[in-house]
C-alpha positions in Angstrom: 18.1 -25.4 -42.4 17.6 -26.4 -38.8 14.3 -25.5 -37.1 14.0 -23.5 -33.8 11.6 -22.6 -31.0 9.9 -19.4 -30.2 8.4 -18.8 -26.8 5.0 -17.1 -26.3 5.1 -16.4 -22.6 6.2 -19.9 -21.8 4.2 -21.5 -24.7 6.6 -23.1 -27.2 6.0 -23.0 -31.0 8.2 -24.7 -33.5 9.1 -22.8 -36.7 11.7 -23.0 -39.5 14.9 -21.2 -38.7 14.7 -17.6 -40.0 17.7 -15.4 -40.8 17.8 -12.0 -39.1 17.7 -9.9 -42.3 17.4 -6.2 -42.4 13.8 -5.3 -42.9 11.9 -2.2 -43.9 10.1 -0.1 -41.3 6.7 -1.5 -40.7 7.7 -5.2 -41.2 5.4 -7.4 -39.0 7.3 -10.0 -37.1 5.3 -13.2 -36.6 7.1 -15.0 -33.7 7.6 -12.9 -30.6 9.6 -14.2 -27.7 8.3 -14.4 -24.2 7.3 -11.2 -22.5 9.1 -10.4 -19.3 6.2 -10.4 -17.0 4.3 -13.2 -18.6 7.6 -15.0 -19.0 7.9 -15.1 -15.2 4.2 -15.7 -14.8 4.6 -19.0 -16.6 1.4 -20.8 -15.9 3.5 -23.7 -14.6 5.1 -21.4 -12.0 2.8 -18.6 -11.3 0.8 -20.4 -8.6 3.9 -21.0 -6.6 5.1 -17.5 -7.2 1.8 -16.1 -6.2 1.4 -13.8 -9.1 -2.1 -13.8 -10.5 -2.6 -10.3 -12.0 -0.7 -8.0 -14.4 -1.7 -4.3 -14.3 -0.6 -3.0 -17.7 -0.1 0.3 -19.6 1.2 -0.9 -22.9 3.3 0.7 -25.6 5.7 0.3 -28.6 8.1 -1.8 -26.5 5.6 -4.5 -25.9 4.8 -6.3 -29.2 6.0 -9.7 -28.0 4.2 -9.2 -24.7 0.9 -8.4 -26.4 1.3 -11.5 -28.6 2.0 -13.7 -25.6 -1.0 -12.2 -23.7 -3.4 -13.1 -26.5 -2.0 -16.6 -26.9 -2.0 -17.2 -23.2 -5.5 -15.9 -22.6 -6.8 -18.0 -25.5 -5.0 -21.3 -24.8 -4.5 -21.2 -21.0 -7.8 -20.0 -19.7 -7.9 -20.3 -15.9 -4.1 -20.8 -15.8 -3.0 -17.5 -17.1 -2.6 -14.2 -15.1 -5.5 -11.8 -15.3 -4.6 -8.7 -17.4 -6.0 -5.4 -16.1 -5.8 -2.4 -18.4 -4.8 0.7 -16.5 -4.9 4.1 -18.4 -2.6 5.6 -15.8 0.6 4.1 -14.4 0.3 5.3 -10.9 -3.1 3.7 -10.6 -1.7 0.5 -12.0 1.1 0.3 -9.4 -1.3 1.3 -6.6 -3.6 -1.5 -7.6 -0.8 -4.0 -7.6 0.4 -2.5 -4.3 -3.0 -2.8 -2.6 -3.4 -6.4 -3.9 0.1 -7.4 -2.6 -0.4 -5.7 0.8 -3.5 -7.6 1.6 -2.4 -11.0 0.4 1.4 -10.8 0.8 1.6 -12.2 -2.8 3.6 -10.3 -5.4 1.8 -8.8 -8.4 3.1 -7.4 -11.6 3.0 -4.0 -13.4 4.0 -3.5 -17.1 4.7 0.0 -18.2 6.2 1.7 -21.3 9.9 2.5 -21.4 11.2 5.6 -19.6 8.0 7.7 -19.8 5.8 5.0 -18.4 8.4 4.5 -15.6 8.1 8.2 -14.8 4.3 7.8 -14.9 4.5 5.5 -12.0 5.2 8.7 -10.0 4.7 8.6 -6.3 3.4 5.0 -6.4 7.0 3.8 -6.5 7.8 5.7 -3.3 4.6 4.3 -1.7 5.4 0.7 -2.6 8.9 1.1 -1.2 8.0 2.8 2.0 5.0 0.6 2.4 7.1 -2.5 1.7 4.7 -3.9 -1.0 6.2 -6.7 -3.1 5.6 -5.7 -6.7 7.4 -6.7 -9.9 7.6 -3.9 -12.4 8.7 -4.4 -16.0 9.4 -1.7 -18.6 10.7 -2.2 -22.1 13.7 -0.3 -23.5 14.0 1.3 -26.8 15.4 -1.1 -29.4 19.2 -0.9 -29.6 19.4 -1.8 -33.3 18.4 0.6 -36.1 18.7 -1.2 -39.4 16.8 -4.4 -38.9 19.8 -6.3 -37.7 17.6 -8.2 -35.2 13.9 -8.9 -34.9 12.5 -6.1 -32.8 14.7 -3.4 -34.4 13.5 0.2 -34.4 10.3 0.7 -36.4 8.9 4.0 -35.1 10.0 7.6 -34.7 9.6 7.5 -30.9 12.2 4.7 -30.5 14.9 7.4 -30.9 13.2 9.9 -28.6 12.7 7.4 -25.8 16.3 6.0 -25.8 17.7 7.3 -22.5 21.2 6.7 -20.9 20.0 4.9 -17.7 16.4 4.1 -17.5 16.8 2.0 -14.3 18.1 5.1 -12.5 14.6 6.7 -12.6 13.4 4.3 -9.9 16.5 2.5 -8.6 16.7 4.3 -5.2 13.2 3.1 -4.4 13.7 -0.6 -5.5 15.0 -3.6 -3.7 16.5 -4.7 -7.0 16.9 -3.5 -10.6 18.1 -5.4 -13.5 18.1 -5.7 -17.3 17.0 -8.7 -19.3 19.8 -9.0 -21.9 18.8 -12.4 -23.3 15.8 -14.7 -23.0 18.1 -17.7 -22.2 18.1 -16.8 -18.5 14.9 -14.8 -18.2 13.4 -17.2 -15.7 16.4 -16.9 -13.4 16.4 -13.1 -13.7 12.8 -12.7 -12.8 13.0 -15.3 -10.0 15.9 -13.4 -8.6 14.0 -10.1 -8.7 11.1 -11.8 -6.9 13.4 -13.1 -4.2 14.3 -9.5 -3.4 10.7 -8.4 -3.6 9.5 -11.1 -1.2 12.5 -11.1 1.3 12.2 -8.6 4.2 12.2 -5.8 3.9 9.9 -6.4 1.0 9.4 -3.9 -1.7 9.2 -3.2 -5.5 11.7 -4.6 -8.0 12.2 -3.3 -11.5 13.3 -5.1 -14.6 13.8 -3.8 -18.2 14.4 -5.4 -21.5 14.8 -4.2 -25.1 12.5 -5.5 -27.8 15.4 -7.5 -29.3 15.8 -9.6 -26.2 12.1 -10.1 -25.9 12.0 -11.4 -29.5 14.8 -13.9 -29.1 14.3 -17.5 -30.2 14.7 -20.0 -27.4 15.0 -23.7 -26.8 12.4 -24.5 -24.0 14.0 -25.1 -20.6 12.8 -26.0 -17.1 13.5 -24.2 -13.9 12.9 -25.8 -10.5 10.7 -23.2 -8.9 11.2 -24.7 -5.5 14.8 -23.5 -5.5 13.8 -19.8 -5.6 12.1 -19.1 -2.3 12.7 -15.8 -0.5 14.8 -15.5 2.6 13.1 -17.0 5.6 12.2 -14.6 8.5 14.7 -14.4 11.3 14.2 -14.8 15.0 15.6 -13.3 18.1 18.6 -15.0 19.7 17.9 -16.8 23.0 20.0 -14.2 24.8 17.9 -11.4 23.3 14.7 -13.1 24.3 15.8 -13.4 27.9 17.0 -9.8 28.1 14.0 -8.2 26.5 11.5 -10.4 28.5 13.2 -9.5 31.8 13.2 -5.8 30.9 9.5 -5.8 29.9 8.4 -7.6 33.0 10.4 -5.4 35.4 9.2 -2.2 33.8 6.7 0.0 35.7 5.2 1.7 32.7 6.1 -0.4 29.6 5.1 0.8 26.1 5.3 -1.0 22.7 5.2 1.2 19.6 4.3 -0.5 16.4 4.1 0.7 12.8 3.6 -2.1 10.2 3.9 -5.4 12.2 0.3 -6.1 11.3 1.2 -6.6 7.6 1.6 -10.2 8.8 -1.9 -10.9 10.1 -0.6 -13.7 12.3 1.5 -11.1 14.2 -1.6 -9.4 15.7 -2.8 -12.3 17.9 0.8 -12.9 19.0 1.1 -9.3 20.2 -2.3 -9.6 22.0 -0.9 -12.6 23.9 2.2 -10.6 24.8 0.1 -7.8 26.3 -2.1 -10.3 28.2 1.0 -11.9 29.6 2.8 -8.7 30.6 -0.2 -6.9 32.1 0.3 -3.2 31.9 2.1 -3.2 28.6 0.3 -0.7 26.3 0.5 -0.6 22.5 0.7 2.7 20.4 0.5 2.6 16.6 2.5 5.5 15.1 2.5 4.2 11.5 -1.1 3.5 10.7 -0.1 1.5 7.6 -1.6 -1.7 8.9 -3.9 -2.8 11.7 -1.2 -3.8 14.2 -3.2 -4.1 17.3 -7.0 -4.4 17.9 -8.6 -1.2 19.1 -11.0 -3.1 21.4 -8.1 -4.3 23.5 -7.7 -2.5 26.8 -4.0 -2.2 26.0 -4.6 -0.2 22.9 -3.7 3.5 22.8 -4.9 3.9 19.2 -3.1 5.5 16.2 -1.1 8.7 16.8 1.7 10.0 14.5 4.7 10.2 16.8 3.1 12.4 19.5 1.5 10.9 22.6 2.0 11.4 26.4 2.7 7.6 26.8 6.0 8.1 24.9 7.1 10.8 27.4 6.2 8.8 30.5 7.2 5.2 29.7 10.2 3.8 31.4 10.7 1.0 28.9 9.8 1.3 25.2 9.9 -1.6 22.8 9.8 -0.3 19.2 8.7 -3.0 16.7 8.5 -2.6 12.9 8.2 1.2 13.0 9.7 3.9 10.9 8.8 6.9 13.1 8.1 6.0 16.7 8.2 9.6 17.8 8.9 13.1 16.4 11.8 14.4 18.5 11.0 18.1 18.2 7.4 17.4 19.3 7.6 14.5 21.7 10.4 12.2 22.9 11.1 9.6 25.7 12.5 10.7 29.0 16.3 10.5 29.2 16.4 7.4 31.4 13.9 5.4 29.4 15.2 2.0 28.2 14.6 1.7 24.5 14.8 -1.6 22.5 14.3 -1.8 18.8 13.1 -4.9 16.9 12.6 -4.5 13.2 12.9 -6.3 9.8 14.9 -3.2 8.8 16.3 -1.7 12.1 18.9 0.5 10.3 16.3 1.9 7.9 18.8 1.4 5.0 16.9 3.7 2.6 16.8 6.6 5.0 19.9 8.7 5.0 19.1 10.1 8.5 17.6 7.8 11.1 18.6 6.8 14.6 17.1 5.8 18.0 18.8 6.0 21.3 18.2 2.3 21.8 20.1 0.2 24.3 19.8 -2.8 21.9 18.5 -3.3 18.3 17.7 -6.6 16.6 16.9 -7.6 13.0 14.0 -10.0 13.5 10.5 -10.9 12.3 8.0 -9.3 14.6 5.5 -12.2 14.7 8.3 -14.6 15.6 9.6 -12.2 18.2 6.2 -11.7 19.9 5.7 -15.5 20.1 9.2 -16.0 21.5 8.7 -13.4 24.2 5.3 -14.4 25.6 6.3 -18.1 25.4 9.5 -17.5 27.3 7.8 -15.4 30.0 5.1 -18.0 30.4 7.6 -20.8 30.8 10.0 -18.9 33.1 9.1 -19.5 36.7 10.5 -16.2 38.0 9.0 -14.0 35.3 5.6 -15.7 35.2 5.3 -15.4 39.0 6.1 -11.7 38.8 3.5 -10.9 36.0 0.8 -12.8 38.0 0.9 -9.9 40.5 0.0 -7.3 37.9 -3.8 -7.7 38.1 -4.2 -4.1 39.4 -2.3 -2.8 36.3 -4.6 -4.8 34.1 -7.7 -3.4 35.8 -6.3 0.1 35.5 -5.8 -0.3 31.7 -9.5 -1.3 31.4 -10.5 1.9 33.2 -8.2 4.1 31.0 -9.4 2.4 27.8 -13.0 2.9 28.8 -12.4 6.6 29.5 -10.6 7.0 26.2 -13.5 5.5 24.3 -16.0 7.7 26.1 -14.1 10.8 24.9 -14.0 9.4 21.3 -17.7 8.8 21.4 -18.4 12.3 22.8 -16.6 13.9 19.9 -18.7 12.0 17.3 -21.7 14.3 17.4 -23.3 16.6 14.9 -23.2 20.4 15.5 -26.1 22.4 16.6 -26.2 23.9 13.2 -26.8 20.5 11.5 -23.3 20.3 10.2 -20.9 17.4 11.0 -17.2 16.9 11.6 -14.9 14.0 10.5 -15.5 12.1 13.7 -19.2 12.0 13.3 -18.9 11.1 9.7 -16.5 8.2 10.3 -18.7 7.0 13.2 -21.7 6.9 10.9 -19.6 5.0 8.2 -18.4 2.5 10.8 -22.0 1.7 11.7 -23.3 1.6 8.2 -20.8 -0.9 6.7 -20.3 -4.6 7.5 -18.3 -5.4 10.6 -15.5 -7.1 8.5 -15.1 -4.2 6.1 -11.6 -3.5 4.9 -10.8 0.2 5.2 -8.3 1.8 2.8 -7.3 5.1 4.5 -5.6 8.2 3.1 -7.1 10.8 5.3 -3.8 12.8 5.9 -4.4 15.3 8.8 -7.6 13.5 9.7 -6.1 10.1 10.1 -6.1 9.9 13.9 -9.7 11.1 14.1 -10.7 8.4 11.5 -8.8 5.7 13.3 -10.4 6.6 16.6 -13.9 6.1 15.2 -13.2 3.1 12.9 -11.6 1.2 15.9 -10.2 -1.6 13.6 -10.0 -4.9 15.5 -9.7 -7.5 12.7 -6.2 -8.2 11.2 -6.0 -6.8 7.7 -9.1 -4.6 8.1 -7.2 -1.3 8.1 -4.6 -0.5 5.4 -2.9 2.9 5.0 -0.4 3.9 2.4 2.7 3.8 4.7 4.4 6.3 2.4 4.1 10.0 1.6 2.9 9.9 -2.1 -0.7 11.0 -1.9 -3.1 9.3 -4.3 -2.4 5.7 -3.3 -5.9 4.9 -2.0 -7.8 5.2 -5.3 -5.9 2.3 -7.0 -5.0 0.7 -3.7 -8.7 0.2 -2.7 -9.4 -1.4 -6.1 -6.4 -3.7 -5.7 -7.6 -4.7 -2.2 -11.1 -5.4 -3.4 -9.8 -7.5 -6.3 -7.6 -9.4 -3.8 -10.4 -10.2 -1.3 -12.7 -11.3 -4.1 -9.9 -13.5 -5.7 -9.2 -15.0 -2.3 -12.9 -16.0 -1.9 -13.6 -13.7 1.0 -15.4 -11.0 -1.0 -15.3 -8.4 1.8 -16.7 -4.9 1.6 -14.0 -2.3 0.9 -14.3 1.3 2.0 -11.9 4.1 0.9 -11.7 7.2 3.1 -9.8 9.9 1.4 -9.1 13.6 1.7 -10.4 15.9 -1.1 -6.9 16.9 -2.2 -5.7 13.4 -2.1 -8.7 12.2 -4.1 -7.5 14.4 -7.0 -4.0 13.0 -6.7 -5.4 9.5 -7.1 -6.2 10.1 -10.8 -10.0 9.5 -10.4 -10.5 9.5 -14.2 -8.5 6.3 -14.4 -9.6 4.8 -11.1 -13.4 4.9 -11.8 -13.0 3.8 -15.4 -11.2 0.7 -14.2 -13.7 0.2 -11.4 -16.6 0.1 -14.0 -14.7 -1.8 -16.7 -13.8 -4.7 -14.3 -16.7 -4.4 -11.9 -14.8 -3.6 -8.8 -17.3 -2.0 -6.4 -15.8 0.1 -3.6 -17.3 2.7 -1.3 -15.4 6.0 -1.5 -15.9 8.7 1.2 -14.3 12.0 0.3 -13.4 14.2 3.3 -14.2 17.6 1.7 -12.6 20.3 3.8 -12.0 22.6 0.8 -8.4 21.8 0.1 -5.0 21.0 1.6 -4.9 21.5 5.4 -1.5 19.7 5.8 0.6 22.6 4.4 -1.0 25.0 7.0 -0.2 22.5 9.8 3.4 22.3 8.5 3.7 26.1 8.4 2.4 26.6 11.9 4.8 24.0 13.3 7.7 26.1 12.0 6.3 29.6 12.1 3.4 29.6 14.6 3.2 33.4 14.7 4.4 34.1 11.2 2.6 36.0 8.4 1.0 32.8 7.1 -0.6 32.2 10.4 -2.8 35.3 10.0 -4.2 34.7 6.5 -6.8 32.5 4.9 -6.2 29.3 3.0 -6.9 31.2 -0.2 -4.0 33.5 0.5 -1.8 30.5 1.3 -2.8 28.9 -2.1 -4.0 25.7 -0.5 -7.8 26.3 -0.9 -9.9 24.5 -3.5 -12.9 26.9 -3.0 -15.1 26.6 -4.9 -14.5 22.9 -4.9 -14.8 20.6 -7.9 -17.7 18.2 -8.3 -15.7 15.2 -6.9 -18.6 12.8 -7.1 -19.4 14.0 -10.6 -15.8 13.5 -11.8 -15.9 9.8 -10.6 -19.4 9.3 -12.1 -18.3 10.7 -15.5 -15.2 8.4 -15.5 -17.4 5.4 -14.8 -19.7 6.2 -17.7 -22.4 7.3 -15.2 -22.5 3.7 -13.9 -21.8 4.8 -10.4 -23.7 6.0 -7.3 -22.6 9.5 -6.6 -23.9 12.1 -4.2 -23.0 15.0 -1.9 -23.9 15.2 1.8 -23.9 18.8 3.2 -25.7 18.2 6.6 -25.9 15.4 9.2 -29.4 14.8 8.0 -28.4 14.3 4.4 -25.5 12.1 5.5 -27.8 9.8 7.4 -30.1 9.6 4.5 -27.5 9.0 1.8 -25.0 6.7 3.5 -27.2 3.6 3.7 -28.0 4.1 0.0 -24.3 4.3 -0.9 -23.6 1.0 1.1 -26.6 -0.7 -0.6 -25.3 0.3 -4.1 -21.9 -1.3 -3.3 -23.5 -4.4 -1.9 -25.4 -4.7 -5.2 -22.2 -4.5 -7.2 -22.0 -0.8 -8.1 -19.3 1.6 -6.9 -20.3 4.5 -4.8 -18.8 7.9 -4.1 -20.0 10.2 -1.3 -18.7 13.7 -1.2 -18.9 14.5 2.5 -19.0 18.2 3.3 -17.1 18.6 6.6 -18.2 21.4 8.8 -20.8 22.7 6.4 -21.5 23.2 2.7 -20.0 26.7 2.2 -17.8 26.8 -0.8 -18.4 23.2 -1.7 -20.0 21.9 -4.9 -23.5 20.6 -4.4 -23.7 22.5 -1.1 -25.8 25.3 -2.5 -23.1 27.9 -1.8 -20.4 27.0 -4.3 -18.9 30.5 -4.3 -15.5 31.7 -3.3 -15.6 32.1 0.5 -12.8 33.7 2.5 
């Protein structure tokens, strides 16, 4: 009888041809086919694809994957993706998300059938809104029952987890979903998925495959990886460049609103050049998902979520890579303002309701567009002559920027009672950590205050979720730290997170992973006794309603008395974690250097920062229910 080949990942083994006989439950199959994720991350291709890590939560659909992992790790050391065990799926995807955001290299997540897919939870929303290129693979329950094929059902749960349309669970958040129906074109299927993940607007992709397909015998075959590049970024047309440049130069009070253009680190200096060319052009960040513009530039207006006076007074507004430039019910441009929109996704195709009153909109890469604009203005005699007369506007921006920083510095002071606010806390953190620290921020209602004090000026040094699924920063910070270490930069990573969001991040999983894989991150928990965002939302709709007159306890948004946040993290890390509580400014200044030192020495650190006093907070001496 003719022999055949079985693929372990992409490692080929010859074996005698075996008939697919019906086998009793519990039969152990010896020759698993390639796993989906490891199949794509063929060591011969993974460097080109950029995939270096698999974040896994394994189950009964993964026998062939597990076999391939063992074989690959044993035989292809240094050329095989690193496997990271993640006890929780949301943390797994958040780690892959963080890694991909910093490096712009897609990473992989493996989860277990429908339930593992559901376990991804809000992380799928975050990867989609945050445009993180991630490949997700989940198995399907076997489709044969009586041993007709290798991989047939062998366990009770295979019936329970057989659902009508598993892809539908996450399809609306993904750039592409597909099913691996045979191993014969598995490389093409995964490369196609990665093309979607890496083509703008980037985002998660989702593939599924039943055990039978994963167990299929294959003849080895080669795929030319160079034929599977993502779509190249697009540029503005020459007519668009001329029109936008002329409009910007002739504006009296021009404003550029960014959101996530800084994901491409090269876009930041190009935008700086544009503001230096068009003196008087200011930049407002209303996304906060990436460091889009350096805070130390006189043209910077900082981070504000869709509400700022500059929006109301500008006569020309250039919106670039931004999901929410302003919140119409709170703030909007004046009626005669000229609005131009440049975006990799100008129609926001995954938002049912979105529109801007723009005179023109263009689908273009922001880095390319910035370079086109400042190059054209510099080379156009009429426009370059006009901007050369704007020195007074440039000097005025310097005065306004200086005044803004003075106000920010004034706020960052401890109270007379020895307590401290989020501004003072963040200012202390900024001074305590290295200058090139990467901040992973999930501060919710405190984000603007945190941004004001961090004053990020290095591309890639500020990363926010970009979505609305709280809990991203726990796994996200670990992924970012892994990425900077893998890239050889080994930068310090600091997570600043709200107390409610900290609980959403599944700290039991986060800090176990941190200890298991030695990923030291500094976590600062903004402890304000619960969720303040729902109160803000309530007051925006019912400013004088019944809820405006009652306590957070009565609104059911209080965590008083608070959990021992630092203790939760320390327990999950097997007590191999620096963990403390800071109730006063004095304690903060004593503990913060120790926390930084611990991280610098390779141990994770968690500081529970008691904002505005210790009342009702664990470790503050008054952990009692306070109204």
